[in-house]
N, C-alpha and C positions, 0 to 999 in steps of 0.2 A: 813511587812513593805511596800511591793510593793502595796498591796491593799489599805493601808492608803494613799499613795501618789496618787493613782488613784482616790480615793474618794475625796481627797482635790482638785485635779485638776478639777474634774467634778463640785464640788461645786462652785469653783471660776469661771469656765466657765459659769455655769447657771446664776450666779449673773451678770456677765458681759453682757450676752445676754439680760437679763431683762432690765438693765440700758441702753444698747445700743439701744434697741427697742424704747426707749423714747427719744433718741438723747440728752441726758443730756450733757450740756456744762459745764465741770468742771472748765473752766476758769471764769465762772460767780461767783464762790466763794460760792455757796450754797451747803450745804450737804443734799442730798435727802435720808433720812433714811427709810421712810416708804410709799412713794408715789407709791405704786405698785397697778395696777388695778386688779379687779377680772377677772376671766376667762369669765364670761358671757358678751356677747357683745350687748345684747338687754335689753330694759326696757320698761314696760308699766304701766300705772296707773291703779287704782283699777277697773274701769269699761271698760277698753280696748279702750277708745276713743283715747288715746295717746300711740303710739308704736314707739319707736325711737331706733336707732343704733348709738350712739355717738362714737367718737374715743376711749374713755375709760370711764369705770364706776368704781368709787372708793367707798369703804365702810369703812370709817375711824372709829376707835374705841378710839382714844386718841386725845388730843389737838395737840400733835406733828404731828400726821397724817394730820390734817387740815393744819397746817403751811407748811408741806412738799408739799402737793398737790397744794397749792397756789403758792409756789415757783417754782414748776415744771411747772405750767401753765405760769408763768412769763418767765421762761427760753425758753419755746417752743412756746411763742406767742399764747397760747391757751386761750380760755374763759371758764367760769365755770357757770353752773346752778346747783341748788340743788333740792333734793326731799327727802321725808320721806316715809310715808306709801302709797303715791300715790293717796290721796283723792282729790287733786287738779285736776279739769277737764278742766281748761283753759290751755293755752300753757306755763304757767310760768316755768315749768320744762324742756321744750323742748330745746335741744341743739344738735349741730353736733359735739361739742368739748368734754369737760369733764363734766360728770354728777357725782355729789357727793351725795350719798345716806347716810343719817346720822343716820339710825336706830340703829346702834351699839353704838352710843353715848347715853347712857341711865342711867347714874348715877344720884342719887337724894340725896341732902343734906339739912337737916333742921338746921337752925341756928338762934341765937338771932341777932336782928338788932337794932342799936342805936335809930332809928327813928320809925320803924314799928313793933317793938316787934318781934314775930316769923316770919321768912321768909323761903321760900323753893327755892333752886336752882336746876334746872333740866337741864341736858344736852340736846342738841338739839333733839335727837331721842327718848326721853322719852315719853311713852304713858301717857295719862291722867289716865288710869287705874293704872299704877305703881305710878304715882304721888299721886293719891288719897290714895292708900294704905300706902305710906310712911307717909302721914299726919294723916291718920286714926289711925294708930298704934303707933304714936308718943305719948310721955308723956309730956305735955297734948295732947289729940287728937285735930287735927287741920283740916282745910279745906280751899279751895279757895272759894271766894264769889260766883263765877259763872264760868261755863265751857261750852264747846260745848256739844251738845246732846250726841254724841258718845264718849265713853271713849277710843276707839282705835286710835283716832287722836293723832298725835305727836305734842309736844310743839312748835317746831320751825315753822312748817307749819301753825299752827293756829295763832301764833303771827305775822309771816311775812306777811300773807295775810289779816290780820285784821278780822279774823273770829269772829263771835259774840257768846256770851254765851246765856244761856237760860233765864237769869233774866233781866228784864227791868232795875232794879236798878244798874246793873253793866256794861251794854253796851258790847262793844267788849272785848274779853279776854285780849287783850294787855293793857287795861286800868288798869289791876291789876299788871302790871309789874312795879317793882321798879328799876331794872337794867338789863343790858344785855351785854354779852361779844361776840364780833364778830371778826373773823380773816379777816382783810381787805385786800385791794389790795397790800399792802406792804409786806404781809406775817406776820404781827404783830397782836397781840391780843389787842383790844381796848375795854374799858368798856364805856357804855353809861348809864347815869342816870340823873335824874332831878338835883341833886346836882352838877354834873360835868358840864353839859351844857344842858340847857332846850331845845333849838332848836334842837340840835343833837339828844337828847333823843326822841323828838316827831317825828323825821325822822326815827329813828331806830325802834320805836314801831310798825310801819307797813312799812317795808322796801322792800318788794317784792323781796328779795334776791339781791338788788342792792348795798348794802354797803359791802357785803362780806358773809362769811359763819358763821351763828350763831353757837357759841360753847355752850353757856348756857344762861338760862333765870332765873331771880330771881323774884318770885312773893310775894306780900303781902299775909298773911294768916289771919285767924281769928279762934277763938275756934269753934270746931265742934258744929253744931246745927241741928235741925230737920226742915223739910219742909212738909207741907201738900200739896199734889198734888191732884188737883180736876179736873176731866173731866166732863163737863156738855154738853149733847147733847140737842141743842135748835134749833128751826126753824130758817132758814136763815133770816127771818123777824126780828129776835132779833137785827139785825144791824140797823133797822129803828130808833133806839134811840142811836145815837153815844155816848152820855154821859155815857152809860153803860160801854163802854170801858174805858173812862176816870176815872170813879169811881173804876174800877177794877185795873187800873194802880196805883191809889192812895192808894188802900187798900190792895195790895198784893206785893210780891217781884218780880213776873214775870207773864206775860200774853201772851197767844198765841191763835190763831184761826186755827183749822185744817178744811179743806174741802175735802171730798172724792167725786170725780166727779159723777154727775148724781145720787146721792144717793136716790132721791125720785122716781126713775123710774126703770123699768126692761128693759133689752135689747130688749124685744119684743114690747115695746111701740113705737108708732109713734113719732119720734123726732120733727116733725112739730107741735105737740101739747104739747111739753114739756113746763112746767111752773116751772122755777127754784125756785119760792117761796115755792114750796112743799119740797124743799131740807132742810137738816139739816147741821149745823156746830157744831164743837166741841170747846167749850170755855174752855181753859186749863189755870189753875192758880197755882202758887206756893205761899205759905204763911208760914212764920216762925211760929213755934209752940213749946210749951214745952211738948206736948203730946208724949207718947212713940211711937216707930216705930211699924208699923202694921205687919211686917214680920221678921222672923228669917233670918239669912244669908243663911241657907239651903233652905228656902222657896223662898228667893230672887233669888238664883242661879237657882232653878227649874223654876221660872217664866221667867227668861231670856232665859233659854234653850227652853221653850215652845214658847216664842216670836220668837226666831231664826227659829224654825221649821215652825211656821205659816207664817213668812215673806218669807221664801224660798218657801213654798207651794204657797203663793199668787203670788210671782214672776213667778213661773213655770206655773201657770194657765194663767196669763196675757200674758206671752211670747208665750205660745202654741197657744193662740187664735189670737194674734196680726197679724200674716201674712195673715190669711184668713178671720178673722172676727173682725176687729178693733172695731166695734160697741159693740159687746159682751165683748171684752177685757176692754172697757172703764168703765164698770159698775161692774166689778168683785171686785175691792177694796172696793167699797161701800157696796156690799152685804156681804162681810166677816168682814170688820172692823167696820161698824156701829153697835153699841151695847148700852148697858145701861150705864148711868153715873156712876162715881166712885169717891171715895175720900179716900186716904190712906196717912199715915205718913211714911216718910223715913228719914234717915240721908241725909244731904244736897247733897252730891255727887250722892247718889243713886236716889234721886228725880230728879236731873238734867239729869242723864243718865238712865232715866226710860225706854227708848226704846233701846233694845239690838241691836247691829250692826250685820248684817248678810252679810259678805263680798262676798258671792256668789250670792246675789241679786243685779243686775247691773242696776242702775238708772242714768238718766241724771239729771243735776241740774242747775237751773238758779235762780238768786235772784237779786232784784232791791230795792233800798232804797230811800225813799223820806221823807221830813220833814213833821211832823204831825201838822195839824191845831190845835189851842188851844181847839176847841170843838170836835175834832176827826172826823169831818164831812167828810173830804177827805179820811180817812181810810175806812169808810163805803161806800163812793162813789166808790172807786177803787175796793173794795171787790165785790160789786154788779156788777160793770162793767166787771171785770175779769170773774165772773161766767156767766154773760149774754153773753159775747163773746164766752165762751166755748159752750154755747147752740146754738149760731148762727152758729158756725162751725159744730155742730152736725146736725143742720137742713140742711146743705149742704153735709151731709154724711162724714164729716171729724171729727176725734176724737183725738185731739192733746194731751190730758192729760188722764192718766189712773191710776194714783196712788194718788197724793197728791198736794193740794195747801195750802200754810201756810202763815199766817200773824203773825208777832211778833213785839213788840214795844221795842225800845232800846233807851237808853239815849245817848247824844252826847259825844264826846271826842275831844282831841286836837292832835291826831296823824295825821300828815300832809296828808298822803295818805289814810286815813280812809274814807269809804263812809259816815260815820256819823260825819265827822269833823265839829265842830262848837265851837267858843270860849264861847258861852253861855251854861253853864252847865245845864240849865233848859229846853233846847230844846230836844224834842223827835223825833225819826225817826221810820217809819214803814218799815220793811223788808218784801217783798212779794216774796215767794219762789214757784217754780214750779218743780215737780218731776214726770216725766214719766219713764216707762221702757225704757232702751236704745234702740234706733232704732225706736221710735214711729213716724209714719208719721205725717206731718204738725205741729209738735211740734215747730220747729224753726220759722215757719211762724206765729204761734199763739203768741209765746213769743216776736218776733220782733214787732208785731203789738202793743202789750201792752207796751213794752219797749219804743217805740217811743212816745206813749202817755205820759208815765211817764217823759220822757226827756223833752217833750214840755211843760208840765204843771208844773213840779216840779224841773227840773234840777236833776232828779234822777241819782243815780250812781249804777253800778252793783257790785256784790260781786266779788272781784278779783279772788278768787279761783274757782268760778263756771263758767258755760258755757255762755260766753257773746260775743265772737269774731265773731259770725255769724250775729249779728245785723248790718244792713247796716250803713256804715259811723260812726261806734261807736268810732273808735280811734280819728277821727277828733273832734267828739263831746266831748270826754273825755279830749282832749287837751284844750278845752275851759273851761269846768266846773272845772277842776283841775288846771287851769293855775297858779293862785296865789300860791297854795301850792307847785306845781312842781318847781316854781322858787326858793322857799325857800329850798325845798328838794335838788335841784341840787347843791346848795352851799355845802351841806354836802356830797353829792355823789362825787363831784369833788375832795373834800379833801381826802376821804378815798379810792376812786377807780379812780385815775387820768388816768390810762391806760385802763380803760373800760374792765377790766377782767370779771366783773360780769354783764356788760351791753350787754347781749346776748339774746335778745328776740325781735322779730320783732314788736309785738304789742306795747310793752313798748317804743321801739325806736320811733315808729310813734307818740305815745302820747307825749313823752317828746320833740321830735324835733318840733312837732306842737306848743306846749306851749312855748318853748324857742324861736322859730322863731317869735312869737308874741312880746316877749320882745325885740328881736333884731330889729324888725320893728319899735317899739316905740322909741328905742334909736336912730335909724337912722333918724327918723322924727324930733326928738329933735335937733340932730346935724345939720339938714338942716334948 
């Protein structure tokens, strides 16, 4: 009996210490059932660019956990930012206060919908790998229309940041969302959908974590189908006829261009005599087909394992050369990855996720999106200019890119904070991505130079989740180009987070304050 009393006392004491450490004010009337932080006090994103030590890190596994965490933040006057797998390389997840990592929220439910037929609801931390399998093995088999390239990405991160899918016809992944549930600043769960409120739904679809913590996302689905994925290696001069790109967009489901730097040369060549017209690009297309798949599941698994090994080997080779011989490092990817053309048939999700993710290969990422001219001439112009600038840097002994430059075409959408926002559904955008090994010298200078050109010529916008904050004056620029959308978004944000619990990011504060000050200036001039 004495032992039982001692154990009971120790249990009560330990619970009281946990709650006391968070200074919970019981007079507020909130019952904090599960807002207990994990022991780990530090967190970093996938490539190590972001390393933070917030006041507390939470790993919720239920809706009740999310509600309790928000209520705890309200009681203690703390703020909240969220993270998932850590693939965001901008500062969106950075906080000194409460960090909520949603990976343990991973349930998936497939259901009938009165308007959309079959839909799938995924909790915030669900990976696209798990989402794909829930749909693939459903009766009948289903799939999303488009997804990001890597199936390790988590649903909430992709949706909140407006990450794009692989297919031109589907645009950003958020465009397939038909409803979303978010725990907002009041600690209550709210649903956002087109049927409930169109404006609020278009704010929620790319919300940057500013409306609350995403609990679940419901996507439209369609019956499973097959895609033929074709990779054609062609001379870079293929771009001389931009209408080729337009024809591919019109005749396929998706279209991308890959460029591996300096692929027409050896590292021993004199960079002063480089002629980038000798280089090749990879023209990559997806096209729906009724043909059977080319690989068994076992063969596909083996293919992905081989890819991961090769990607890690490539990363190791570039990383080892980079500190002492950046010139040699810059041509390694081209020497290994440039190969023969291919064309194979996959189930839709396997075609989209055709490149396996290797988490131990650490790359930096930047991406800028601009409106495509009707004849695609500006896509060809900017592709040529980016490659030419790369060679100009090389002529000065500077090698800012050593893995991949990528162009993809996306359709527009009406999510307010999307880089591809446009009310015209027929407008297309080009997303230009840069991927070097982390720590590559001159990378930020190279990208800043191109970004400024895109800003000046096209009012281009960066991908929120990728690396953009190093570009000079970028927040003041984004205040202007997002001004109208921010003013609409702010009406929704003020409603659902009036106490600014989720408004805890320096860059977003600068962008929003700049845009909203323009509104206040206009109002004051009207009043005068």
